[in-house]
N, CA, C and O atoms as a GROMACS GRO file, in nm:
protein
  568
    1MET      N    1   0.293   0.940   0.100
    1MET     CA    2   0.246   0.990  -0.026
    1MET      C    3   0.143   1.087  -0.034
    1MET      O    4   0.159   1.164  -0.129
    2ASN      N    5   0.026   1.111   0.047
    2ASN     CA    6  -0.065   1.215   0.046
    2ASN      C    7  -0.007   1.356   0.060
    2ASN      O    8  -0.044   1.454  -0.004
    3ASN      N    9   0.087   1.352   0.153
    3ASN     CA   10   0.182   1.493   0.167
    3ASN      C   11   0.310   1.476   0.190
    3ASN      O   12   0.356   1.457   0.302
    4PRO      N   13   0.382   1.484   0.073
    4PRO     CA   14   0.535   1.455   0.069
    4PRO      C   15   0.621   1.559   0.162
    4PRO      O   16   0.706   1.532   0.247
    5VAL      N   17   0.588   1.646   0.134
    5VAL     CA   18   0.662   1.792   0.210
    5VAL      C   19   0.647   1.758   0.351
    5VAL      O   20   0.745   1.754   0.424
    6GLU      N   21   0.505   1.729   0.403
    6GLU     CA   22   0.518   1.662   0.552
    6GLU      C   23   0.611   1.551   0.583
    6GLU      O   24   0.674   1.556   0.689
    7ALA      N   25   0.622   1.467   0.514
    7ALA     CA   26   0.673   1.339   0.526
    7ALA      C   27   0.828   1.356   0.552
    7ALA      O   28   0.893   1.301   0.640
    8PHE      N   29   0.879   1.452   0.449
    8PHE     CA   30   1.005   1.481   0.447
    8PHE      C   31   1.056   1.578   0.577
    8PHE      O   32   1.172   1.578   0.618
    9MET      N   33   0.956   1.652   0.628
    9MET     CA   34   0.985   1.758   0.757
    9MET      C   35   0.977   1.647   0.864
    9MET      O   36   1.055   1.668   0.957
   10ASN      N   37   0.906   1.539   0.874
   10ASN     CA   38   0.913   1.459   0.984
   10ASN      C   39   1.051   1.369   0.974
   10ASN      O   40   1.107   1.321   1.072
   11ILE      N   41   1.093   1.354   0.846
   11ILE     CA   42   1.231   1.269   0.837
   11ILE      C   43   1.346   1.386   0.888
   11ILE      O   44   1.444   1.350   0.953
   12GLU      N   45   1.324   1.516   0.857
   12GLU     CA   46   1.434   1.576   0.904
   12GLU      C   47   1.427   1.610   1.059
   12GLU      O   48   1.531   1.623   1.125
   13LYS      N   49   1.318   1.624   1.107
   13LYS     CA   50   1.273   1.634   1.247
   13LYS      C   51   1.337   1.484   1.348
   13LYS      O   52   1.411   1.483   1.446
   14THR      N   53   1.283   1.388   1.286
   14THR     CA   54   1.342   1.254   1.358
   14THR      C   55   1.471   1.218   1.345
   14THR      O   56   1.532   1.154   1.430
   15LEU      N   57   1.522   1.259   1.230
   15LEU     CA   58   1.668   1.212   1.209
   15LEU      C   59   1.766   1.339   1.245
   15LEU      O   60   1.889   1.330   1.247
   16ASP      N   61   1.688   1.466   1.273
   16ASP     CA   62   1.773   1.575   1.312
   16ASP      C   63   1.892   1.603   1.182
   16ASP      O   64   2.015   1.604   1.193
   17LEU      N   65   1.833   1.618   1.097
   17LEU     CA   66   1.928   1.658   0.956
   17LEU      C   67   1.850   1.760   0.887
   17LEU      O   68   1.732   1.783   0.913
   18ARG      N   69   1.922   1.826   0.792
   18ARG     CA   70   1.855   1.921   0.708
   18ARG      C   71   1.899   1.883   0.564
   18ARG      O   72   2.011   1.839   0.536
   19PHE      N   73   1.791   1.907   0.471
   19PHE     CA   74   1.823   1.858   0.322
   19PHE      C   75   1.888   1.975   0.277
   19PHE      O   76   1.884   2.076   0.348
   20PRO      N   77   1.956   1.975   0.156
   20PRO     CA   78   2.034   2.057   0.097
   20PRO      C   79   1.961   2.176   0.050
   20PRO      O   80   2.015   2.286   0.057
   21VAL      N   81   1.834   2.161  -0.001
   21VAL     CA   82   1.732   2.241  -0.017
   21VAL      C   83   1.627   2.261   0.050
   21VAL      O   84   1.551   2.164   0.044
   22PRO      N   85   1.578   2.372   0.130
   22PRO     CA   86   1.476   2.395   0.243
   22PRO      C   87   1.340   2.341   0.165
   22PRO      O   88   1.303   2.367   0.050
   23LEU      N   89   1.289   2.271   0.251
   23LEU     CA   90   1.162   2.193   0.187
   23LEU      C   91   1.029   2.286   0.145
   23LEU      O   92   0.940   2.244   0.071
   24ASN      N   93   1.031   2.428   0.210
   24ASN     CA   94   0.951   2.505   0.164
   24ASN      C   95   0.994   2.543  -0.012
   24ASN      O   96   0.904   2.555  -0.094
   25GLN      N   97   1.094   2.552  -0.038
   25GLN     CA   98   1.153   2.565  -0.186
   25GLN      C   99   1.131   2.456  -0.264
   25GLN      O  100   1.118   2.472  -0.386
   26ALA      N  101   1.123   2.332  -0.208
   26ALA     CA  102   1.125   2.204  -0.294
   26ALA      C  103   0.989   2.146  -0.290
   26ALA      O  104   0.972   2.033  -0.334
   27SER      N  105   0.879   2.222  -0.235
   27SER     CA  106   0.778   2.148  -0.206
   27SER      C  107   0.688   2.132  -0.355
   27SER      O  108   0.603   2.044  -0.369
   28ASP      N  109   0.713   2.208  -0.437
   28ASP     CA  110   0.649   2.211  -0.582
   28ASP      C  111   0.722   2.084  -0.655
   28ASP      O  112   0.651   2.000  -0.710
   29GLY      N  113   0.826   2.074  -0.655
   29GLY     CA  114   0.928   1.970  -0.711
   29GLY      C  115   0.873   1.832  -0.629
   29GLY      O  116   0.827   1.744  -0.702
   30LEU      N  117   0.874   1.810  -0.511
   30LEU     CA  118   0.837   1.709  -0.450
   30LEU      C  119   0.694   1.656  -0.454
   30LEU      O  120   0.666   1.539  -0.425
   31SER      N  121   0.604   1.747  -0.492
   31SER     CA  122   0.484   1.730  -0.506
   31SER      C  123   0.434   1.666  -0.676
   31SER      O  124   0.329   1.616  -0.717
   32GLN      N  125   0.537   1.691  -0.728
   32GLN     CA  126   0.555   1.691  -0.880
   32GLN      C  127   0.613   1.525  -0.898
   32GLN      O  128   0.553   1.437  -0.961
   33PHE      N  129   0.722   1.510  -0.838
   33PHE     CA  130   0.810   1.390  -0.832
   33PHE      C  131   0.740   1.286  -0.764
   33PHE      O  132   0.729   1.180  -0.823
   34ILE      N  133   0.683   1.300  -0.631
   34ILE     CA  134   0.604   1.202  -0.577
   34ILE      C  135   0.483   1.188  -0.592
   34ILE      O  136   0.414   1.287  -0.571
   35SER      N  137   0.421   1.069  -0.630
   35SER     CA  138   0.262   1.075  -0.682
   35SER      C  139   0.232   0.940  -0.636
   35SER      O  140   0.307   0.842  -0.630
   36LYS      N  141   0.090   0.954  -0.599
   36LYS     CA  142   0.004   0.838  -0.555
   36LYS      C  143   0.036   0.731  -0.681
   36LYS      O  144   0.068   0.613  -0.664
   37ASP      N  145   0.024   0.780  -0.776
   37ASP     CA  146   0.056   0.691  -0.908
   37ASP      C  147   0.161   0.584  -0.860
   37ASP      O  148   0.129   0.466  -0.876
   38LEU      N  149   0.272   0.610  -0.807
   38LEU     CA  150   0.387   0.514  -0.785
   38LEU      C  151   0.375   0.429  -0.667
   38LEU      O  152   0.467   0.361  -0.622
   39ILE      N  153   0.252   0.437  -0.617
   39ILE     CA  154   0.250   0.314  -0.492
   39ILE      C  155   0.225   0.187  -0.584
   39ILE      O  156   0.159   0.185  -0.688
   40HIS      N  157   0.276   0.105  -0.538
   40HIS     CA  158   0.280  -0.035  -0.641
   40HIS      C  159   0.276  -0.158  -0.510
   40HIS      O  160   0.322  -0.270  -0.534
   41HIS      N  161   0.232  -0.133  -0.405
   41HIS     CA  162   0.170  -0.226  -0.316
   41HIS      C  163   0.082  -0.162  -0.200
   41HIS      O  164   0.089  -0.040  -0.184
   42HIS      N  165   0.002  -0.234  -0.120
   42HIS     CA  166  -0.058  -0.166   0.009
   42HIS      C  167  -0.041  -0.260   0.110
   42HIS      O  168  -0.092  -0.372   0.115
   43GLN      N  169   0.052  -0.198   0.209
   43GLN     CA  170   0.072  -0.297   0.315
   43GLN      C  171   0.039  -0.233   0.447
   43GLN      O  172   0.133  -0.172   0.497
   44PRO      N  173  -0.068  -0.236   0.510
   44PRO     CA  174  -0.127  -0.165   0.620
   44PRO      C  175  -0.039  -0.219   0.753
   44PRO      O  176  -0.021  -0.339   0.776
   45LEU      N  177   0.012  -0.111   0.832
   45LEU     CA  178   0.101  -0.188   0.941
   45LEU      C  179   0.002  -0.185   1.077
   45LEU      O  180   0.049  -0.208   1.189
   46SER      N  181  -0.128  -0.158   1.059
   46SER     CA  182  -0.201  -0.141   1.186
   46SER      C  183  -0.210  -0.272   1.254
   46SER      O  184  -0.184  -0.376   1.192
   47ASP      N  185  -0.245  -0.270   1.377
   47ASP     CA  186  -0.299  -0.391   1.431
   47ASP      C  187  -0.398  -0.464   1.382
   47ASP      O  188  -0.500  -0.412   1.335
   48GLY      N  189  -0.377  -0.590   1.387
   48GLY     CA  190  -0.497  -0.691   1.311
   48GLY      C  191  -0.511  -0.698   1.187
   48GLY      O  192  -0.612  -0.750   1.139
   49CYS      N  193  -0.405  -0.643   1.106
   49CYS     CA  194  -0.375  -0.648   0.974
   49CYS      C  195  -0.269  -0.735   0.936
   49CYS      O  196  -0.169  -0.738   1.008
   50GLU      N  197  -0.277  -0.820   0.816
   50GLU     CA  198  -0.188  -0.886   0.787
   50GLU      C  199  -0.088  -0.838   0.761
   50GLU      O  200  -0.097  -0.739   0.690
   51GLN      N  201   0.044  -0.878   0.800
   51GLN     CA  202   0.165  -0.818   0.776
   51GLN      C  203   0.286  -0.926   0.744
   51GLN      O  204   0.296  -1.034   0.801
   52SER      N  205   0.380  -0.876   0.638
   52SER     CA  206   0.476  -0.974   0.593
   52SER      C  207   0.559  -1.020   0.735
   52SER      O  208   0.561  -0.952   0.838
   53GLU      N  209   0.620  -1.140   0.715
   53GLU     CA  210   0.704  -1.190   0.836
   53GLU      C  211   0.796  -1.088   0.861
   53GLU      O  212   0.798  -1.036   0.972
   54PHE      N  213   0.885  -1.048   0.760
   54PHE     CA  214   0.999  -0.964   0.776
   54PHE      C  215   0.971  -0.835   0.867
   54PHE      O  216   1.045  -0.806   0.962
   55ILE      N  217   0.857  -0.760   0.830
   55ILE     CA  218   0.815  -0.665   0.900
   55ILE      C  219   0.758  -0.684   1.023
   55ILE      O  220   0.756  -0.588   1.100
   56GLU      N  221   0.708  -0.797   1.058
   56GLU     CA  222   0.658  -0.855   1.167
   56GLU      C  223   0.756  -0.847   1.269
   56GLU      O  224   0.742  -0.783   1.373
   57LEU      N  225   0.899  -0.940   1.225
   57LEU     CA  226   1.014  -0.960   1.298
   57LEU      C  227   1.067  -0.816   1.330
   57LEU      O  228   1.080  -0.797   1.450
   58GLY      N  229   1.098  -0.714   1.251
   58GLY     CA  230   1.132  -0.597   1.286
   58GLY      C  231   1.065  -0.540   1.375
   58GLY      O  232   1.125  -0.505   1.476
   59MET      N  233   0.930  -0.515   1.365
   59MET     CA  234   0.856  -0.464   1.461
   59MET      C  235   0.860  -0.521   1.588
   59MET      O  236   0.832  -0.448   1.683
   60THR      N  237   0.895  -0.654   1.610
   60THR     CA  238   0.903  -0.732   1.733
   60THR      C  239   1.055  -0.682   1.794
   60THR      O  240   1.068  -0.625   1.903
   61LEU      N  241   1.133  -0.705   1.728
   61LEU     CA  242   1.279  -0.646   1.751
   61LEU      C  243   1.289  -0.513   1.806
   61LEU      O  244   1.356  -0.490   1.906
   62HIS      N  245   1.221  -0.422   1.740
   62HIS     CA  246   1.215  -0.304   1.748
   62HIS      C  247   1.128  -0.252   1.921
   62HIS      O  248   1.159  -0.159   1.995
   63SER      N  249   1.038  -0.333   1.934
   63SER     CA  250   0.968  -0.328   2.054
   63SER      C  251   1.058  -0.383   2.159
   63SER      O  252   1.068  -0.326   2.268
   64GLN      N  253   1.114  -0.476   2.134
   64GLN     CA  254   1.204  -0.575   2.258
   64GLN      C  255   1.339  -0.470   2.278
   64GLN      O  256   1.383  -0.447   2.390
   65LEU      N  257   1.388  -0.420   2.178
   65LEU     CA  258   1.506  -0.336   2.195
   65LEU      C  259   1.452  -0.166   2.283
   65LEU      O  260   1.531  -0.102   2.353
   66ILE      N  261   1.340  -0.132   2.263
   66ILE     CA  262   1.279   0.001   2.312
   66ILE      C  263   1.252  -0.020   2.455
   66ILE      O  264   1.281   0.062   2.542
   67ALA      N  265   1.186  -0.149   2.477
   67ALA     CA  266   1.149  -0.164   2.604
   67ALA      C  267   1.269  -0.190   2.702
   67ALA      O  268   1.271  -0.152   2.819
   68ALA      N  269   1.378  -0.267   2.633
   68ALA     CA  270   1.510  -0.292   2.701
   68ALA      C  271   1.576  -0.150   2.734
   68ALA      O  272   1.604  -0.114   2.848
   69ALA      N  273   1.599  -0.070   2.612
   69ALA     CA  274   1.618   0.053   2.626
   69ALA      C  275   1.572   0.145   2.748
   69ALA      O  276   1.651   0.211   2.815
   70ASN      N  277   1.437   0.142   2.768
   70ASN     CA  278   1.359   0.213   2.866
   70ASN      C  279   1.365   0.143   3.006
   70ASN      O  280   1.314   0.194   3.106
   71SER      N  281   1.430   0.026   3.006
   71SER     CA  282   1.469  -0.046   3.130
   71SER      C  283   1.319  -0.100   3.174
   71SER      O  284   1.305  -0.108   3.296
   72GLU      N  285   1.221  -0.132   3.104
   72GLU     CA  286   1.100  -0.175   3.152
   72GLU      C  287   1.120  -0.311   3.175
   72GLU      O  288   1.066  -0.364   3.272
   73LEU      N  289   1.193  -0.374   3.098
   73LEU     CA  290   1.232  -0.515   3.119
   73LEU      C  291   1.386  -0.562   3.084
   73LEU      O  292   1.456  -0.487   3.016
   74GLN      N  293   1.424  -0.657   3.122
   74GLN     CA  294   1.567  -0.714   3.081
   74GLN      C  295   1.555  -0.761   2.933
   74GLN      O  296   1.451  -0.802   2.882
   75VAL      N  297   1.683  -0.749   2.864
   75VAL     CA  298   1.681  -0.807   2.728
   75VAL      C  299   1.652  -0.975   2.738
   75VAL      O  300   1.692  -1.058   2.820
   76ASN      N  301   1.588  -0.985   2.649
   76ASN     CA  302   1.542  -1.135   2.650
   76ASN      C  303   1.623  -1.181   2.547
   76ASN      O  304   1.576  -1.183   2.433
   77PHE      N  305   1.756  -1.225   2.572
   77PHE     CA  306   1.869  -1.285   2.478
   77PHE      C  307   1.817  -1.386   2.378
   77PHE      O  308   1.844  -1.391   2.258
   78GLU      N  309   1.729  -1.473   2.456
   78GLU     CA  310   1.674  -1.595   2.384
   78GLU      C  311   1.596  -1.560   2.276
   78GLU      O  312   1.616  -1.600   2.161
   79ARG      N  313   1.486  -1.465   2.320
   79ARG     CA  314   1.415  -1.396   2.186
   79ARG      C  315   1.490  -1.326   2.095
   79ARG      O  316   1.449  -1.343   1.980
   80LEU      N  317   1.587  -1.249   2.105
   80LEU     CA  318   1.646  -1.174   2.020
   80LEU      C  319   1.741  -1.290   1.921
   80LEU      O  320   1.764  -1.268   1.803
   81ASP      N  321   1.782  -1.397   1.984
   81ASP     CA  322   1.855  -1.502   1.895
   81ASP      C  323   1.761  -1.558   1.797
   81ASP      O  324   1.792  -1.574   1.678
   82ASN      N  325   1.616  -1.597   1.859
   82ASN     CA  326   1.516  -1.635   1.788
   82ASN      C  327   1.492  -1.572   1.662
   82ASN      O  328   1.483  -1.634   1.555
   83ILE      N  329   1.478  -1.405   1.681
   83ILE     CA  330   1.451  -1.328   1.586
   83ILE      C  331   1.564  -1.320   1.480
   83ILE      O  332   1.543  -1.283   1.364
   84ARG      N  333   1.681  -1.356   1.526
   84ARG     CA  334   1.789  -1.316   1.434
   84ARG      C  335   1.766  -1.459   1.374
   84ARG      O  336   1.698  -1.438   1.273
   85LEU      N  337   1.786  -1.578   1.385
   85LEU     CA  338   1.760  -1.694   1.321
   85LEU      C  339   1.656  -1.687   1.215
   85LEU      O  340   1.685  -1.738   1.107
   86GLN      N  341   1.538  -1.633   1.229
   86GLN     CA  342   1.434  -1.617   1.159
   86GLN      C  343   1.469  -1.513   1.036
   86GLN      O  344   1.444  -1.535   0.918
   87ILE      N  345   1.526  -1.408   1.084
   87ILE     CA  346   1.588  -1.314   0.975
   87ILE      C  347   1.674  -1.344   0.883
   87ILE      O  348   1.686  -1.297   0.770
   88ASN      N  349   1.761  -1.462   0.960
   88ASN     CA  350   1.844  -1.526   0.844
   88ASN      C  351   1.799  -1.603   0.774
   88ASN      O  352   1.856  -1.609   0.665
   89ASN      N  353   1.678  -1.698   0.796
   89ASN     CA  354   1.605  -1.777   0.720
   89ASN      C  355   1.542  -1.699   0.595
   89ASN      O  356   1.531  -1.724   0.475
   90ILE      N  357   1.506  -1.597   0.675
   90ILE     CA  358   1.425  -1.507   0.536
   90ILE      C  359   1.545  -1.446   0.440
   90ILE      O  360   1.514  -1.414   0.325
   91GLN      N  361   1.648  -1.433   0.473
   91GLN     CA  362   1.764  -1.385   0.425
   91GLN      C  363   1.806  -1.479   0.304
   91GLN      O  364   1.839  -1.443   0.191
   92HIS      N  365   1.796  -1.609   0.353
   92HIS     CA  366   1.853  -1.722   0.249
   92HIS      C  367   1.741  -1.723   0.136
   92HIS      O  368   1.766  -1.714   0.015
   93SER      N  369   1.612  -1.735   0.192
   93SER     CA  370   1.532  -1.740   0.075
   93SER      C  371   1.539  -1.630  -0.015
   93SER      O  372   1.530  -1.649  -0.136
   94PHE      N  373   1.555  -1.511   0.036
   94PHE     CA  374   1.582  -1.375  -0.080
   94PHE      C  375   1.714  -1.394  -0.149
   94PHE      O  376   1.732  -1.342  -0.259
   95SER      N  377   1.795  -1.456  -0.099
   95SER     CA  378   1.916  -1.450  -0.171
   95SER      C  379   1.899  -1.530  -0.306
   95SER      O  380   1.957  -1.485  -0.406
   96SER      N  381   1.833  -1.632  -0.314
   96SER     CA  382   1.792  -1.713  -0.433
   96SER      C  383   1.742  -1.626  -0.523
   96SER      O  384   1.789  -1.614  -0.636
   97LEU      N  385   1.639  -1.555  -0.475
   97LEU     CA  386   1.550  -1.482  -0.557
   97LEU      C  387   1.633  -1.350  -0.637
   97LEU      O  388   1.605  -1.299  -0.746
   98LEU      N  389   1.756  -1.312  -0.529
   98LEU     CA  390   1.858  -1.197  -0.576
   98LEU      C  391   1.938  -1.267  -0.709
   98LEU      O  392   1.938  -1.216  -0.821
   99VAL      N  393   1.990  -1.368  -0.682
   99VAL     CA  394   2.050  -1.447  -0.765
   99VAL      C  395   1.974  -1.471  -0.890
   99VAL      O  396   2.030  -1.444  -0.996
  100ASN      N  397   1.855  -1.517  -0.892
  100ASN     CA  398   1.803  -1.518  -1.039
  100ASN      C  399   1.751  -1.397  -1.087
  100ASN      O  400   1.708  -1.404  -1.202
  101GLN      N  401   1.741  -1.269  -1.022
  101GLN     CA  402   1.701  -1.127  -1.086
  101GLN      C  403   1.848  -1.091  -1.132
  101GLN      O  404   1.863  -1.029  -1.237
  102LEU      N  405   1.961  -1.129  -1.053
  102LEU     CA  406   2.069  -1.071  -1.135
  102LEU      C  407   2.133  -1.154  -1.284
  102LEU      O  408   2.199  -1.111  -1.378
  103MET      N  409   2.085  -1.274  -1.256
  103MET     CA  410   2.115  -1.370  -1.366
  103MET      C  411   2.013  -1.339  -1.495
  103MET      O  412   2.052  -1.366  -1.608
  104ASP      N  413   1.892  -1.286  -1.473
  104ASP     CA  414   1.791  -1.208  -1.594
  104ASP      C  415   1.862  -1.070  -1.614
  104ASP      O  416   1.864  -1.026  -1.729
  105THR      N  417   1.915  -1.005  -1.523
  105THR     CA  418   1.949  -0.880  -1.554
  105THR      C  419   2.082  -0.896  -1.658
  105THR      O  420   2.093  -0.832  -1.763
  106TYR      N  421   2.164  -0.981  -1.615
  106TYR     CA  422   2.296  -1.009  -1.714
  106TYR      C  423   2.238  -1.064  -1.839
  106TYR      O  424   2.290  -1.035  -1.947
  107LYS      N  425   2.148  -1.133  -1.832
  107LYS     CA  426   2.111  -1.183  -1.972
  107LYS      C  427   2.025  -1.088  -2.066
  107LYS      O  428   2.009  -1.105  -2.187
  108ILE      N  429   1.979  -0.995  -1.996
  108ILE     CA  430   1.898  -0.889  -2.068
  108ILE      C  431   2.030  -0.785  -2.123
  108ILE      O  432   2.036  -0.729  -2.232
  109ARG      N  433   2.129  -0.780  -2.014
  109ARG     CA  434   2.233  -0.681  -2.081
  109ARG      C  435   2.319  -0.772  -2.209
  109ARG      O  436   2.330  -0.725  -2.322
  110GLY      N  437   2.366  -0.881  -2.179
  110GLY     CA  438   2.396  -0.971  -2.286
  110GLY      C  439   2.319  -0.930  -2.437
  110GLY      O  440   2.379  -0.883  -2.534
  111ASP      N  441   2.201  -0.955  -2.432
  111ASP     CA  442   2.100  -0.944  -2.536
  111ASP      C  443   2.123  -0.806  -2.603
  111ASP      O  444   2.144  -0.793  -2.723
  112LEU      N  445   2.114  -0.680  -2.493
  112LEU     CA  446   2.137  -0.533  -2.550
  112LEU      C  447   2.256  -0.530  -2.621
  112LEU      O  448   2.275  -0.463  -2.723
  113GLN      N  449   2.351  -0.616  -2.555
  113GLN     CA  450   2.499  -0.578  -2.611
  113GLN      C  451   2.503  -0.629  -2.747
  113GLN      O  452   2.550  -0.560  -2.838
  114LEU      N  453   2.452  -0.753  -2.769
  114LEU     CA  454   2.436  -0.807  -2.900
  114LEU      C  455   2.357  -0.743  -2.999
  114LEU      O  456   2.374  -0.757  -3.120
  115THR      N  457   2.278  -0.677  -2.951
  115THR     CA  458   2.182  -0.597  -3.057
  115THR      C  459   2.270  -0.463  -3.105
  115THR      O  460   2.278  -0.428  -3.223
  116MET      N  461   2.339  -0.388  -2.985
  116MET     CA  462   2.409  -0.279  -3.017
  116MET      C  463   2.550  -0.306  -3.093
  116MET      O  464   2.615  -0.215  -3.144
  117ASN      N  465   2.584  -0.423  -3.094
  117ASN     CA  466   2.712  -0.480  -3.196
  117ASN      C  467   2.650  -0.501  -3.316
  117ASN      O  468   2.722  -0.493  -3.416
  118LYS      N  469   2.534  -0.527  -3.332
  118LYS     CA  470   2.458  -0.570  -3.466
  118LYS      C  471   2.435  -0.427  -3.529
  118LYS      O  472   2.473  -0.405  -3.644
  119ILE      N  473   2.378  -0.338  -3.458
  119ILE     CA  474   2.371  -0.193  -3.518
  119ILE      C  475   2.492  -0.122  -3.547
  119ILE      O  476   2.499  -0.048  -3.645
  120PHE      N  477   2.590  -0.140  -3.464
  120PHE     CA  478   2.730  -0.078  -3.507
  120PHE      C  479   2.795  -0.134  -3.649
  120PHE      O  480   2.860  -0.058  -3.720
  121ARG      N  481   2.776  -0.258  -3.681
  121ARG     CA  482   2.836  -0.329  -3.764
  121ARG      C  483   2.729  -0.341  -3.900
  121ARG      O  484   2.748  -0.423  -3.990
  122SER      N  485   2.621  -0.251  -3.899
  122SER     CA  486   2.509  -0.266  -4.004
  122SER      C  487   2.547  -0.121  -4.096
  122SER      O  488   2.580  -0.012  -4.049
  123TRP      N  489   2.532  -0.153  -4.225
  123TRP     CA  490   2.525  -0.076  -4.342
  123TRP      C  491   2.460   0.074  -4.302
  123TRP      O  492   2.526   0.172  -4.336
  124SER      N  493   2.348   0.093  -4.239
  124SER     CA  494   2.288   0.197  -4.235
  124SER      C  495   2.352   0.288  -4.139
  124SER      O  496   2.339   0.410  -4.148
  125TRP      N  497   2.446   0.211  -4.013
  125TRP     CA  498   2.506   0.276  -3.921
  125TRP      C  499   2.659   0.344  -4.003
  125TRP      O  500   2.702   0.458  -3.983
  126ALA      N  501   2.712   0.255  -4.082
  126ALA     CA  502   2.824   0.315  -4.144
  126ALA      C  503   2.787   0.422  -4.251
  126ALA      O  504   2.868   0.513  -4.270
  127LEU      N  505   2.691   0.420  -4.310
  127LEU     CA  506   2.628   0.533  -4.416
  127LEU      C  507   2.591   0.658  -4.324
  127LEU      O  508   2.617   0.771  -4.367
  128GLY      N  509   2.539   0.643  -4.216
  128GLY     CA  510   2.494   0.759  -4.144
  128GLY      C  511   2.633   0.839  -4.076
  128GLY      O  512   2.623   0.956  -4.040
  129LYS      N  513   2.745   0.774  -4.065
  129LYS     CA  514   2.858   0.809  -3.964
  129LYS      C  515   2.902   0.957  -4.010
  129LYS      O  516   2.931   1.043  -3.926
  130PRO      N  517   2.906   0.981  -4.152
  130PRO     CA  518   2.923   1.125  -4.194
  130PRO      C  519   2.840   1.243  -4.122
  130PRO      O  520   2.883   1.346  -4.070
  131MET      N  521   2.721   1.201  -4.134
  131MET     CA  522   2.617   1.283  -4.084
  131MET      C  523   2.619   1.302  -3.963
  131MET      O  524   2.582   1.414  -3.928
  132ARG      N  525   2.658   1.210  -3.857
  132ARG     CA  526   2.654   1.200  -3.715
  132ARG      C  527   2.770   1.299  -3.683
  132ARG      O  528   2.763   1.382  -3.593
  133PHE      N  529   2.903   1.279  -3.787
  133PHE     CA  530   3.048   1.350  -3.742
  133PHE      C  531   2.989   1.502  -3.781
  133PHE      O  532   3.027   1.592  -3.706
  134LEU      N  533   2.917   1.532  -3.868
  134LEU     CA  534   2.890   1.702  -3.887
  134LEU      C  535   2.762   1.743  -3.798
  134LEU      O  536   2.737   1.863  -3.785
  135GLU      N  537   2.702   1.670  -3.752
  135GLU     CA  538   2.605   1.717  -3.643
  135GLU      C  539   2.681   1.732  -3.505
  135GLU      O  540   2.654   1.827  -3.431
  136ARG      N  541   2.773   1.642  -3.473
  136ARG     CA  542   2.865   1.666  -3.362
  136ARG      C  543   2.960   1.798  -3.352
  136ARG      O  544   2.998   1.870  -3.260
  137GLY      N  545   2.977   1.793  -3.489
  137GLY     CA  546   3.070   1.925  -3.495
  137GLY      C  547   3.000   2.056  -3.487
  137GLY      O  548   3.054   2.163  -3.457
  138LEU      N  549   2.852   2.035  -3.522
  138LEU     CA  550   2.778   2.160  -3.496
  138LEU      C  551   2.733   2.165  -3.370
  138LEU      O  552   2.658   2.259  -3.342
  139GLY      N  553   2.757   2.094  -3.294
  139GLY     CA  554   2.738   2.086  -3.141
  139GLY      C  555   2.586   2.057  -3.128
  139GLY      O  556   2.520   2.120  -3.046
  140LYS      N  557   2.526   1.960  -3.212
  140LYS     CA  558   2.390   1.926  -3.201
  140LYS      C  559   2.393   1.773  -3.140
  140LYS      O  560   2.496   1.706  -3.153
  141ASP      N  561   2.288   1.727  -3.079
  141ASP     CA  562   2.289   1.617  -3.007
  141ASP      C  563   2.277   1.497  -3.107
  141ASP      O  564   2.168   1.489  -3.163
  142VAL      N  565   2.353   1.421  -3.132
  142VAL     CA  566   2.337   1.302  -3.205
  142VAL      C  567   2.215   1.183  -3.185
  142VAL      O  568   2.214   1.083  -3.258
   0.00000   0.00000   0.00000
């Protein structure tokens, strides 16, 4: 958030990819688009700081796999299975939250659809139809 261009350069370097627009050309746009005002949470990832259970599991999984890939230790399948079970438990709790969010979203969508139907059946909409037709014919945004 402090330096979006540098962050995107690190992404390019780490993932060995190139964005369609060179970052030196996109720096002004990135600086305008990405702002510290957009931060909606603060979750420090340094040691000794409180971390969410999911992030902690991810970091543990990552360290286990990196250590195994570097042949520093044998793969501890029991530990990996334990991590998988913990992640599954977290996913189950998230799924109920997701279902509730989707239901709320569909309710809002239904309410908006009802409101739009009322507008389209109103007298003011019917009386304004000739004006909207003329504006469209003149190429103006209605």
